[in-house]
PDB file of the backbone (N, CA, C, O) and the ligand in Angstrom, with CONECT records:
HET     ZN  A 101       1
ATOM      1  N   MET A   1       0.833  -1.210   0.000  1.00  0.00           N
ATOM      2  CA  MET A   1       0.000   0.000   0.000  1.00  0.00           C
ATOM      3  C   MET A   1       0.865   1.256   0.000  1.00  0.00           C
ATOM      4  O   MET A   1       1.820   1.349   0.770  1.00  0.00           O
ATOM      5  N   ASP A   2       0.545   2.196  -0.835  1.00  0.00           N
ATOM      6  CA  ASP A   2       1.186   3.506  -0.793  1.00  0.00           C
ATOM      7  C   ASP A   2       0.488   4.350   0.261  1.00  0.00           C
ATOM      8  O   ASP A   2      -0.686   4.142   0.569  1.00  0.00           O
ATOM      9  N   THR A   3       1.224   5.296   0.803  1.00  0.00           N
ATOM     10  CA  THR A   3       0.536   6.307   1.602  1.00  0.00           C
ATOM     11  C   THR A   3       0.822   7.664   0.979  1.00  0.00           C
ATOM     12  O   THR A   3       1.881   7.877   0.389  1.00  0.00           O
ATOM     13  N   THR A   4      -0.102   8.555   1.110  1.00  0.00           N
ATOM     14  CA  THR A   4       0.041   9.885   0.543  1.00  0.00           C
ATOM     15  C   THR A   4       0.674  10.793   1.572  1.00  0.00           C
ATOM     16  O   THR A   4       0.956  10.374   2.695  1.00  0.00           O
ATOM     17  N   LYS A   5       0.896  12.025   1.193  1.00  0.00           N
ATOM     18  CA  LYS A   5       1.459  12.977   2.151  1.00  0.00           C
ATOM     19  C   LYS A   5       0.516  13.231   3.323  1.00  0.00           C
ATOM     20  O   LYS A   5       0.940  13.701   4.378  1.00  0.00           O
ATOM     21  N   HIS A   6      -0.759  12.916   3.131  1.00  0.00           N
ATOM     22  CA  HIS A   6      -1.709  13.031   4.241  1.00  0.00           C
ATOM     23  C   HIS A   6      -1.634  11.811   5.149  1.00  0.00           C
ATOM     24  O   HIS A   6      -2.290  11.758   6.189  1.00  0.00           O
ATOM     25  N   GLY A   7      -0.824  10.827   4.742  1.00  0.00           N
ATOM     26  CA  GLY A   7      -0.680   9.649   5.566  1.00  0.00           C
ATOM     27  C   GLY A   7      -1.850   8.683   5.471  1.00  0.00           C
ATOM     28  O   GLY A   7      -1.969   7.769   6.286  1.00  0.00           O
ATOM     29  N   ARG A   8      -2.701   8.876   4.498  1.00  0.00           N
ATOM     30  CA  ARG A   8      -3.833   7.960   4.359  1.00  0.00           C
ATOM     31  C   ARG A   8      -3.509   6.918   3.291  1.00  0.00           C
ATOM     32  O   ARG A   8      -3.008   7.261   2.221  1.00  0.00           O
ATOM     33  N   PRO A   9      -3.790   5.663   3.573  1.00  0.00           N
ATOM     34  CA  PRO A   9      -3.500   4.633   2.576  1.00  0.00           C
ATOM     35  C   PRO A   9      -4.427   4.746   1.364  1.00  0.00           C
ATOM     36  O   PRO A   9      -5.628   4.970   1.508  1.00  0.00           O
ATOM     37  N   ILE A  10      -3.863   4.593   0.195  1.00  0.00           N
ATOM     38  CA  ILE A  10      -4.681   4.508  -1.007  1.00  0.00           C
ATOM     39  C   ILE A  10      -4.280   3.245  -1.741  1.00  0.00           C
ATOM     40  O   ILE A  10      -3.273   2.620  -1.410  1.00  0.00           O
ATOM     41  N   ALA A  11      -5.063   2.871  -2.733  1.00  0.00           N
ATOM     42  CA  ALA A  11      -4.801   1.620  -3.444  1.00  0.00           C
ATOM     43  C   ALA A  11      -3.387   1.602  -4.006  1.00  0.00           C
ATOM     44  O   ALA A  11      -2.908   2.612  -4.521  1.00  0.00           O
ATOM     45  N   ALA A  12      -2.727   0.472  -3.910  1.00  0.00           N
ATOM     46  CA  ALA A  12      -1.332   0.334  -4.325  1.00  0.00           C
ATOM     47  C   ALA A  12      -1.127   0.770  -5.768  1.00  0.00           C
ATOM     48  O   ALA A  12      -1.898   0.415  -6.659  1.00  0.00           O
ATOM     49  N   GLY A  13      -0.074   1.545  -5.974  1.00  0.00           N
ATOM     50  CA  GLY A  13       0.317   1.906  -7.328  1.00  0.00           C
ATOM     51  C   GLY A  13      -0.545   2.952  -7.993  1.00  0.00           C
ATOM     52  O   GLY A  13      -0.380   3.216  -9.184  1.00  0.00           O
ATOM     53  N   ARG A  14      -1.459   3.554  -7.260  1.00  0.00           N
ATOM     54  CA  ARG A  14      -2.328   4.549  -7.881  1.00  0.00           C
ATOM     55  C   ARG A  14      -2.237   5.870  -7.120  1.00  0.00           C
ATOM     56  O   ARG A  14      -2.172   5.889  -5.890  1.00  0.00           O
ATOM     57  N   ALA A  15      -2.234   6.956  -7.858  1.00  0.00           N
ATOM     58  CA  ALA A  15      -2.343   8.264  -7.212  1.00  0.00           C
ATOM     59  C   ALA A  15      -3.796   8.456  -6.802  1.00  0.00           C
ATOM     60  O   ALA A  15      -4.687   7.743  -7.264  1.00  0.00           O
ATOM     61  N   ALA A  16      -4.017   9.419  -5.937  1.00  0.00           N
ATOM     62  CA  ALA A  16      -5.396   9.710  -5.556  1.00  0.00           C
ATOM     63  C   ALA A  16      -6.184  10.120  -6.798  1.00  0.00           C
ATOM     64  O   ALA A  16      -5.686  10.849  -7.656  1.00  0.00           O
ATOM     65  N   ASP A  17      -7.418   9.637  -6.873  1.00  0.00           N
ATOM     66  CA  ASP A  17      -8.271   9.955  -8.020  1.00  0.00           C
ATOM     67  C   ASP A  17      -9.133  11.179  -7.756  1.00  0.00           C
ATOM     68  O   ASP A  17      -9.599  11.835  -8.687  1.00  0.00           O
ATOM     69  N   ALA A  18      -9.339  11.481  -6.484  1.00  0.00           N
ATOM     70  CA  ALA A  18     -10.189  12.611  -6.133  1.00  0.00           C
ATOM     71  C   ALA A  18      -9.823  13.066  -4.725  1.00  0.00           C
ATOM     72  O   ALA A  18      -9.162  12.350  -3.973  1.00  0.00           O
ATOM     73  N   TYR A  19     -10.262  14.253  -4.396  1.00  0.00           N
ATOM     74  CA  TYR A  19     -10.010  14.790  -3.061  1.00  0.00           C
ATOM     75  C   TYR A  19     -11.336  15.177  -2.425  1.00  0.00           C
ATOM     76  O   TYR A  19     -12.245  15.673  -3.091  1.00  0.00           O
ATOM     77  N   CYS A  20     -11.425  14.939  -1.124  1.00  0.00           N
ATOM     78  CA  CYS A  20     -12.664  15.203  -0.403  1.00  0.00           C
ATOM     79  C   CYS A  20     -13.012  16.689  -0.447  1.00  0.00           C
ATOM     80  O   CYS A  20     -12.155  17.542  -0.217  1.00  0.00           O
ATOM     81  N   ALA A  21     -14.278  16.991  -0.744  1.00  0.00           N
ATOM     82  CA  ALA A  21     -14.740  18.379  -0.819  1.00  0.00           C
ATOM     83  C   ALA A  21     -14.775  19.032   0.554  1.00  0.00           C
ATOM     84  O   ALA A  21     -14.787  20.259   0.645  1.00  0.00           O
ATOM     85  N   GLU A  22     -14.790  18.249   1.620  1.00  0.00           N
ATOM     86  CA  GLU A  22     -14.875  18.825   2.956  1.00  0.00           C
ATOM     87  C   GLU A  22     -13.547  18.861   3.690  1.00  0.00           C
ATOM     88  O   GLU A  22     -13.214  19.871   4.311  1.00  0.00           O
ATOM     89  N   CYS A  23     -12.776  17.771   3.628  1.00  0.00           N
ATOM     90  CA  CYS A  23     -11.530  17.748   4.417  1.00  0.00           C
ATOM     91  C   CYS A  23     -10.284  17.629   3.540  1.00  0.00           C
ATOM     92  O   CYS A  23      -9.168  17.586   4.057  1.00  0.00           O
ATOM     93  N   ASP A  24     -10.465  17.577   2.218  1.00  0.00           N
ATOM     94  CA  ASP A  24      -9.345  17.557   1.277  1.00  0.00           C
ATOM     95  C   ASP A  24      -8.528  16.261   1.335  1.00  0.00           C
ATOM     96  O   ASP A  24      -7.414  16.218   0.812  1.00  0.00           O
ATOM     97  N   ALA A  25      -9.051  15.226   1.949  1.00  0.00           N
ATOM     98  CA  ALA A  25      -8.338  13.945   1.994  1.00  0.00           C
ATOM     99  C   ALA A  25      -8.358  13.312   0.598  1.00  0.00           C
ATOM    100  O   ALA A  25      -9.376  13.358  -0.093  1.00  0.00           O
ATOM    101  N   PRO A  26      -7.222  12.718   0.184  1.00  0.00           N
ATOM    102  CA  PRO A  26      -7.218  12.019  -1.094  1.00  0.00           C
ATOM    103  C   PRO A  26      -8.014  10.723  -0.993  1.00  0.00           C
ATOM    104  O   PRO A  26      -8.063  10.094   0.065  1.00  0.00           O
ATOM    105  N   MET A  27      -8.624  10.337  -2.079  1.00  0.00           N
ATOM    106  CA  MET A  27      -9.371   9.072  -2.056  1.00  0.00           C
ATOM    107  C   MET A  27      -9.200   8.329  -3.370  1.00  0.00           C
ATOM    108  O   MET A  27      -8.833   8.906  -4.393  1.00  0.00           O
ATOM    109  N   SER A  28      -9.473   7.045  -3.312  1.00  0.00           N
ATOM    110  CA  SER A  28      -9.383   6.206  -4.510  1.00  0.00           C
ATOM    111  C   SER A  28     -10.610   6.429  -5.388  1.00  0.00           C
ATOM    112  O   SER A  28     -11.609   7.003  -4.955  1.00  0.00           O
ATOM    113  N   GLY A  29     -10.512   5.968  -6.612  1.00  0.00           N
ATOM    114  CA  GLY A  29     -11.649   6.045  -7.531  1.00  0.00           C
ATOM    115  C   GLY A  29     -12.866   5.320  -6.992  1.00  0.00           C
ATOM    116  O   GLY A  29     -13.998   5.764  -7.185  1.00  0.00           O
ATOM    117  N   ASP A  30     -12.634   4.206  -6.319  1.00  0.00           N
ATOM    118  CA  ASP A  30     -13.756   3.445  -5.753  1.00  0.00           C
ATOM    119  C   ASP A  30     -14.446   4.220  -4.641  1.00  0.00           C
ATOM    120  O   ASP A  30     -15.671   4.205  -4.520  1.00  0.00           O
ATOM    121  N   GLU A  31     -13.633   4.902  -3.825  1.00  0.00           N
ATOM    122  CA  GLU A  31     -14.226   5.696  -2.740  1.00  0.00           C
ATOM    123  C   GLU A  31     -15.028   6.857  -3.327  1.00  0.00           C
ATOM    124  O   GLU A  31     -16.103   7.193  -2.831  1.00  0.00           O
ATOM    125  N   ALA A  32     -14.492   7.465  -4.387  1.00  0.00           N
ATOM    126  CA  ALA A  32     -15.224   8.547  -5.054  1.00  0.00           C
ATOM    127  C   ALA A  32     -16.505   8.008  -5.690  1.00  0.00           C
ATOM    128  O   ALA A  32     -17.549   8.657  -5.644  1.00  0.00           O
ATOM    129  N   ALA A  33     -16.417   6.821  -6.282  1.00  0.00           N
ATOM    130  CA  ALA A  33     -17.578   6.237  -6.972  1.00  0.00           C
ATOM    131  C   ALA A  33     -18.732   5.974  -6.015  1.00  0.00           C
ATOM    132  O   ALA A  33     -19.895   5.988  -6.417  1.00  0.00           O
ATOM    133  N   LEU A  34     -18.412   5.736  -4.761  1.00  0.00           N
ATOM    134  CA  LEU A  34     -19.476   5.501  -3.782  1.00  0.00           C
ATOM    135  C   LEU A  34     -20.383   6.725  -3.643  1.00  0.00           C
ATOM    136  O   LEU A  34     -21.560   6.597  -3.304  1.00  0.00           O
ATOM    137  N   ASN A  35     -19.826   7.918  -3.909  1.00  0.00           N
ATOM    138  CA  ASN A  35     -20.645   9.137  -3.900  1.00  0.00           C
ATOM    139  C   ASN A  35     -21.730   9.093  -4.967  1.00  0.00           C
ATOM    140  O   ASN A  35     -22.835   9.595  -4.761  1.00  0.00           O
ATOM    141  N   TYR A  36     -21.406   8.488  -6.115  1.00  0.00           N
ATOM    142  CA  TYR A  36     -22.413   8.339  -7.169  1.00  0.00           C
ATOM    143  C   TYR A  36     -23.559   7.461  -6.693  1.00  0.00           C
ATOM    144  O   TYR A  36     -24.723   7.700  -7.017  1.00  0.00           O
ATOM    145  N   LYS A  37     -23.206   6.432  -5.912  1.00  0.00           N
ATOM    146  CA  LYS A  37     -24.206   5.492  -5.419  1.00  0.00           C
ATOM    147  C   LYS A  37     -25.062   6.106  -4.321  1.00  0.00           C
ATOM    148  O   LYS A  37     -26.280   5.928  -4.294  1.00  0.00           O
ATOM    149  N   LEU A  38     -24.402   6.839  -3.402  1.00  0.00           N
ATOM    150  CA  LEU A  38     -25.099   7.263  -2.183  1.00  0.00           C
ATOM    151  C   LEU A  38     -25.635   8.695  -2.261  1.00  0.00           C
ATOM    152  O   LEU A  38     -26.591   9.035  -1.565  1.00  0.00           O
ATOM    153  N   ILE A  39     -25.031   9.527  -3.096  1.00  0.00           N
ATOM    154  CA  ILE A  39     -25.473  10.925  -3.176  1.00  0.00           C
ATOM    155  C   ILE A  39     -26.270  11.129  -4.470  1.00  0.00           C
ATOM    156  O   ILE A  39     -27.487  11.310  -4.441  1.00  0.00           O
ATOM    157  N   ASP A  40     -25.575  11.097  -5.583  1.00  0.00           N
ATOM    158  CA  ASP A  40     -26.213  11.357  -6.870  1.00  0.00           C
ATOM    159  C   ASP A  40     -25.267  10.864  -7.940  1.00  0.00           C
ATOM    160  O   ASP A  40     -24.058  11.075  -7.843  1.00  0.00           O
ATOM    161  N   LYS A  41     -25.799  10.207  -8.968  1.00  0.00           N
ATOM    162  CA  LYS A  41     -24.870   9.659  -9.955  1.00  0.00           C
ATOM    163  C   LYS A  41     -24.269  10.741 -10.843  1.00  0.00           C
ATOM    164  O   LYS A  41     -23.387  10.459 -11.654  1.00  0.00           O
ATOM    165  N   LYS A  42     -24.738  11.969 -10.696  1.00  0.00           N
ATOM    166  CA  LYS A  42     -24.139  13.076 -11.455  1.00  0.00           C
ATOM    167  C   LYS A  42     -23.319  14.002 -10.569  1.00  0.00           C
ATOM    168  O   LYS A  42     -22.885  15.064 -11.015  1.00  0.00           O
ATOM    169  N   THR A  43     -23.106  13.610  -9.331  1.00  0.00           N
ATOM    170  CA  THR A  43     -22.404  14.521  -8.411  1.00  0.00           C
ATOM    171  C   THR A  43     -20.978  14.811  -8.899  1.00  0.00           C
ATOM    172  O   THR A  43     -20.318  13.952  -9.483  1.00  0.00           O
ATOM    173  N   THR A  44     -20.528  16.029  -8.646  1.00  0.00           N
ATOM    174  CA  THR A  44     -19.136  16.376  -8.949  1.00  0.00           C
ATOM    175  C   THR A  44     -18.417  16.748  -7.658  1.00  0.00           C
ATOM    176  O   THR A  44     -17.255  17.154  -7.671  1.00  0.00           O
ATOM    177  N   ARG A  45     -19.121  16.602  -6.556  1.00  0.00           N
ATOM    178  CA  ARG A  45     -18.562  16.945  -5.252  1.00  0.00           C
ATOM    179  C   ARG A  45     -18.411  15.637  -4.492  1.00  0.00           C
ATOM    180  O   ARG A  45     -19.401  15.014  -4.108  1.00  0.00           O
ATOM    181  N   PHE A  46     -17.162  15.224  -4.277  1.00  0.00           N
ATOM    182  CA  PHE A  46     -16.914  13.925  -3.672  1.00  0.00           C
ATOM    183  C   PHE A  46     -16.496  14.060  -2.219  1.00  0.00           C
ATOM    184  O   PHE A  46     -15.740  14.958  -1.849  1.00  0.00           O
ATOM    185  N   LEU A  47     -17.005  13.152  -1.412  1.00  0.00           N
ATOM    186  CA  LEU A  47     -16.635  13.124  -0.001  1.00  0.00           C
ATOM    187  C   LEU A  47     -15.864  11.843   0.286  1.00  0.00           C
ATOM    188  O   LEU A  47     -16.161  10.785  -0.269  1.00  0.00           O
ATOM    189  N   CYS A  48     -14.864  11.953   1.165  1.00  0.00           N
ATOM    190  CA  CYS A  48     -14.109  10.770   1.575  1.00  0.00           C
ATOM    191  C   CYS A  48     -15.021   9.882   2.435  1.00  0.00           C
ATOM    192  O   CYS A  48     -16.058  10.343   2.911  1.00  0.00           O
ATOM    193  N   PRO A  49     -14.644   8.621   2.634  1.00  0.00           N
ATOM    194  CA  PRO A  49     -15.510   7.724   3.417  1.00  0.00           C
ATOM    195  C   PRO A  49     -15.844   8.263   4.810  1.00  0.00           C
ATOM    196  O   PRO A  49     -16.928   8.013   5.337  1.00  0.00           O
ATOM    197  N   LEU A  50     -14.906   9.002   5.399  1.00  0.00           N
ATOM    198  CA  LEU A  50     -15.151   9.545   6.735  1.00  0.00           C
ATOM    199  C   LEU A  50     -16.265  10.596   6.701  1.00  0.00           C
ATOM    200  O   LEU A  50     -17.206  10.537   7.492  1.00  0.00           O
ATOM    201  N   CYS A  51     -16.149  11.561   5.776  1.00  0.00           N
ATOM    202  CA  CYS A  51     -17.145  12.642   5.688  1.00  0.00           C
ATOM    203  C   CYS A  51     -18.469  12.115   5.141  1.00  0.00           C
ATOM    204  O   CYS A  51     -19.540  12.516   5.598  1.00  0.00           O
ATOM    205  N   LEU A  52     -18.391  11.218   4.164  1.00  0.00           N
ATOM    206  CA  LEU A  52     -19.606  10.610   3.617  1.00  0.00           C
ATOM    207  C   LEU A  52     -20.314   9.810   4.705  1.00  0.00           C
ATOM    208  O   LEU A  52     -21.539   9.840   4.827  1.00  0.00           O
ATOM    209  N   GLY A  53     -19.512   9.094   5.493  1.00  0.00           N
ATOM    210  CA  GLY A  53     -20.072   8.297   6.591  1.00  0.00           C
ATOM    211  C   GLY A  53     -20.797   9.165   7.606  1.00  0.00           C
ATOM    212  O   GLY A  53     -21.870   8.804   8.089  1.00  0.00           O
ATOM    213  N   LYS A  54     -20.201  10.320   7.931  1.00  0.00           N
ATOM    214  CA  LYS A  54     -20.839  11.239   8.885  1.00  0.00           C
ATOM    215  C   LYS A  54     -22.179  11.697   8.344  1.00  0.00           C
ATOM    216  O   LYS A  54     -23.168  11.769   9.074  1.00  0.00           O
ATOM    217  N   LYS A  55     -22.199  12.009   7.050  1.00  0.00           N
ATOM    218  CA  LYS A  55     -23.412  12.499   6.404  1.00  0.00           C
ATOM    219  C   LYS A  55     -24.497  11.423   6.383  1.00  0.00           C
ATOM    220  O   LYS A  55     -25.675  11.713   6.589  1.00  0.00           O
ATOM    221  N   MET A  56     -24.086  10.178   6.130  1.00  0.00           N
ATOM    222  CA  MET A  56     -25.043   9.090   5.987  1.00  0.00           C
ATOM    223  C   MET A  56     -25.338   8.385   7.313  1.00  0.00           C
ATOM    224  O   MET A  56     -26.227   7.536   7.374  1.00  0.00           O
ATOM    225  N   GLY A  57     -24.600   8.730   8.378  1.00  0.00           N
ATOM    226  CA  GLY A  57     -24.770   8.025   9.638  1.00  0.00           C
ATOM    227  C   GLY A  57     -24.193   6.625   9.594  1.00  0.00           C
ATOM    228  O   GLY A  57     -24.681   5.725  10.279  1.00  0.00           O
ATOM    229  N   GLU A  58     -23.157   6.436   8.792  1.00  0.00           N
ATOM    230  CA  GLU A  58     -22.507   5.130   8.681  1.00  0.00           C
ATOM    231  C   GLU A  58     -21.029   5.266   9.044  1.00  0.00           C
ATOM    232  O   GLU A  58     -20.469   6.361   8.992  1.00  0.00           O
ATOM    233  N   THR A  59     -20.415   4.168   9.404  1.00  0.00           N
ATOM    234  CA  THR A  59     -18.982   4.188   9.670  1.00  0.00           C
ATOM    235  C   THR A  59     -18.224   4.033   8.353  1.00  0.00           C
ATOM    236  O   THR A  59     -18.742   3.450   7.401  1.00  0.00           O
ATOM    237  N   PRO A  60     -16.977   4.563   8.298  1.00  0.00           N
ATOM    238  CA  PRO A  60     -16.161   4.359   7.097  1.00  0.00           C
ATOM    239  C   PRO A  60     -15.972   2.867   6.790  1.00  0.00           C
ATOM    240  O   PRO A  60     -15.897   2.466   5.629  1.00  0.00           O
ATOM    241  N   GLU A  61     -15.896   2.056   7.851  1.00  0.00           N
ATOM    242  CA  GLU A  61     -15.739   0.604   7.649  1.00  0.00           C
ATOM    243  C   GLU A  61     -16.942   0.050   6.884  1.00  0.00           C
ATOM    244  O   GLU A  61     -16.790  -0.770   5.979  1.00  0.00           O
ATOM    245  N   HIS A  62     -18.130   0.506   7.259  1.00  0.00           N
ATOM    246  CA  HIS A  62     -19.338   0.032   6.573  1.00  0.00           C
ATOM    247  C   HIS A  62     -19.319   0.475   5.112  1.00  0.00           C
ATOM    248  O   HIS A  62     -19.693  -0.288   4.221  1.00  0.00           O
ATOM    249  N   LEU A  63     -18.883   1.713   4.872  1.00  0.00           N
ATOM    250  CA  LEU A  63     -18.836   2.200   3.481  1.00  0.00           C
ATOM    251  C   LEU A  63     -17.842   1.377   2.662  1.00  0.00           C
ATOM    252  O   LEU A  63     -18.089   1.098   1.489  1.00  0.00           O
ATOM    253  N   HIS A  64     -16.715   0.985   3.275  1.00  0.00           N
ATOM    254  CA  HIS A  64     -15.754   0.150   2.545  1.00  0.00           C
ATOM    255  C   HIS A  64     -16.330  -1.231   2.251  1.00  0.00           C
ATOM    256  O   HIS A  64     -16.038  -1.831   1.217  1.00  0.00           O
ATOM    257  N   LYS A  65     -17.148  -1.724   3.170  1.00  0.00           N
ATOM    258  CA  LYS A  65     -17.826  -3.002   2.902  1.00  0.00           C
ATOM    259  C   LYS A  65     -18.784  -2.850   1.728  1.00  0.00           C
ATOM    260  O   LYS A  65     -18.910  -3.753   0.901  1.00  0.00           O
ATOM    261  N   MET A  66     -19.467  -1.690   1.655  1.00  0.00           N
ATOM    262  CA  MET A  66     -20.375  -1.445   0.535  1.00  0.00           C
ATOM    263  C   MET A  66     -19.599  -1.412  -0.779  1.00  0.00           C
ATOM    264  O   MET A  66     -20.048  -1.964  -1.783  1.00  0.00           O
ATOM    265  N   ILE A  67     -18.425  -0.759  -0.772  1.00  0.00           N
ATOM    266  CA  ILE A  67     -17.593  -0.706  -1.981  1.00  0.00           C
ATOM    267  C   ILE A  67     -17.258  -2.131  -2.427  1.00  0.00           C
ATOM    268  O   ILE A  67     -17.385  -2.470  -3.603  1.00  0.00           O
ATOM    269  N   THR A  68     -16.827  -2.960  -1.469  1.00  0.00           N
ATOM    270  CA  THR A  68     -16.484  -4.352  -1.788  1.00  0.00           C
ATOM    271  C   THR A  68     -17.685  -5.076  -2.396  1.00  0.00           C
ATOM    272  O   THR A  68     -17.557  -5.808  -3.377  1.00  0.00           O
ATOM    273  N   LEU A  69     -18.854  -4.855  -1.792  1.00  0.00           N
ATOM    274  CA  LEU A  69     -20.068  -5.505  -2.282  1.00  0.00           C
ATOM    275  C   LEU A  69     -20.379  -5.079  -3.723  1.00  0.00           C
ATOM    276  O   LEU A  69     -20.652  -5.920  -4.580  1.00  0.00           O
ATOM    277  N   PHE A  70     -20.336  -3.773  -3.979  1.00  0.00           N
ATOM    278  CA  PHE A  70     -20.622  -3.283  -5.339  1.00  0.00           C
ATOM    279  C   PHE A  70     -19.611  -3.829  -6.334  1.00  0.00           C
ATOM    280  O   PHE A  70     -19.967  -4.180  -7.459  1.00  0.00           O
ATOM    281  N   ARG A  71     -18.347  -3.900  -5.921  1.00  0.00           N
ATOM    282  CA  ARG A  71     -17.311  -4.440  -6.817  1.00  0.00           C
ATOM    283  C   ARG A  71     -17.590  -5.907  -7.109  1.00  0.00           C
ATOM    284  O   ARG A  71     -17.477  -6.349  -8.253  1.00  0.00           O
ATOM    285  N   LYS A  72     -17.955  -6.666  -6.073  1.00  0.00           N
ATOM    286  CA  LYS A  72     -18.248  -8.088  -6.268  1.00  0.00           C
ATOM    287  C   LYS A  72     -19.471  -8.299  -7.150  1.00  0.00           C
ATOM    288  O   LYS A  72     -19.574  -9.296  -7.864  1.00  0.00           O
ATOM    289  N   GLN A  73     -20.403  -7.340  -7.090  1.00  0.00           N
ATOM    290  CA  GLN A  73     -21.595  -7.412  -7.949  1.00  0.00           C
ATOM    291  C   GLN A  73     -21.273  -7.044  -9.391  1.00  0.00           C
ATOM    292  O   GLN A  73     -22.098  -7.230 -10.286  1.00  0.00           O
ATOM    293  N   GLY A  74     -20.063  -6.520  -9.611  1.00  0.00           N
ATOM    294  CA  GLY A  74     -19.675  -6.148 -10.972  1.00  0.00           C
ATOM    295  C   GLY A  74     -20.188  -4.785 -11.398  1.00  0.00           C
ATOM    296  O   GLY A  74     -20.276  -4.505 -12.593  1.00  0.00           O
ATOM    297  N   CYS A  75     -20.529  -3.925 -10.432  1.00  0.00           N
ATOM    298  CA  CYS A  75     -20.967  -2.567 -10.767  1.00  0.00           C
ATOM    299  C   CYS A  75     -19.850  -1.844 -11.529  1.00  0.00           C
ATOM    300  O   CYS A  75     -18.706  -1.794 -11.075  1.00  0.00           O
ATOM    301  N   THR A  76     -20.198  -1.288 -12.684  1.00  0.00           N
ATOM    302  CA  THR A  76     -19.180  -0.711 -13.564  1.00  0.00           C
ATOM    303  C   THR A  76     -18.653   0.636 -13.074  1.00  0.00           C
ATOM    304  O   THR A  76     -17.683   1.152 -13.628  1.00  0.00           O
ATOM    305  N   LEU A  77     -19.274   1.212 -12.047  1.00  0.00           N
ATOM    306  CA  LEU A  77     -18.739   2.458 -11.476  1.00  0.00           C
ATOM    307  C   LEU A  77     -17.460   2.190 -10.702  1.00  0.00           C
ATOM    308  O   LEU A  77     -16.676   3.104 -10.446  1.00  0.00           O
ATOM    309  N   PHE A  78     -17.253   0.922 -10.328  1.00  0.00           N
ATOM    310  CA  PHE A  78     -16.122   0.567  -9.468  1.00  0.00           C
ATOM    311  C   PHE A  78     -15.115  -0.273 -10.230  1.00  0.00           C
ATOM    312  O   PHE A  78     -15.410  -0.813 -11.296  1.00  0.00           O
ATOM    313  N   SER A  79     -13.901  -0.374  -9.657  1.00  0.00           N
ATOM    314  CA  SER A  79     -12.876  -1.200 -10.288  1.00  0.00           C
ATOM    315  C   SER A  79     -13.279  -2.675 -10.158  1.00  0.00           C
ATOM    316  O   SER A  79     -13.946  -3.054  -9.195  1.00  0.00           O
ATOM    317  N   PRO A  80     -12.877  -3.498 -11.121  1.00  0.00           N
ATOM    318  CA  PRO A  80     -13.293  -4.909 -11.088  1.00  0.00           C
ATOM    319  C   PRO A  80     -12.755  -5.630  -9.856  1.00  0.00           C
ATOM    320  O   PRO A  80     -11.625  -5.390  -9.429  1.00  0.00           O
ATOM    321  N   TRP A  81     -13.565  -6.508  -9.294  1.00  0.00           N
ATOM    322  CA  TRP A  81     -13.155  -7.280  -8.140  1.00  0.00           C
ATOM    323  C   TRP A  81     -12.280  -8.434  -8.590  1.00  0.00           C
ATOM    324  O   TRP A  81     -12.589  -9.116  -9.567  1.00  0.00           O
ATOM    325  N   LYS A  82     -11.184  -8.649  -7.871  1.00  0.00           N
ATOM    326  CA  LYS A  82     -10.341  -9.815  -8.158  1.00  0.00           C
ATOM    327  C   LYS A  82     -10.188 -10.644  -6.903  1.00  0.00           C
ATOM    328  O   LYS A  82      -9.782 -10.134  -5.859  1.00  0.00           O
ATOM    329  N   GLU A  83     -10.509 -11.905  -7.000  1.00  0.00           N
ATOM    330  CA  GLU A  83     -10.257 -12.809  -5.871  1.00  0.00           C
ATOM    331  C   GLU A  83      -8.765 -13.059  -5.754  1.00  0.00           C
ATOM    332  O   GLU A  83      -8.074 -13.182  -6.765  1.00  0.00           O
ATOM    333  N   ASP A  84      -8.269 -13.135  -4.540  1.00  0.00           N
ATOM    334  CA  ASP A  84      -6.849 -13.446  -4.343  1.00  0.00           C
ATOM    335  C   ASP A  84      -6.575 -14.913  -4.653  1.00  0.00           C
ATOM    336  O   ASP A  84      -5.435 -15.365  -4.546  1.00  0.00           O
TER     337      ASP A  84
HETATM  338 ZN    ZN A 101     -13.436  14.138   4.014  1.00  0.00          ZN2+
END
């Protein structure tokens, strides 16, 4: 896992795809894509899992589980799921 200058882990080998509109934290494309699912599929304002979680009343851990679920379902907004 790479870490950014903010010290937050992002997906290995990838630069941040988006930055949180509220706290400026970098996030992966999958984390940004969750905003399309939970806010609006046309949104241009992305929130990190922490800020999105606060808004939705969910924990960041739960949001990451949702990302995994959508990826496993083959949702095209997210990166393809690969079994280890
Ligand atoms: Zn944030």
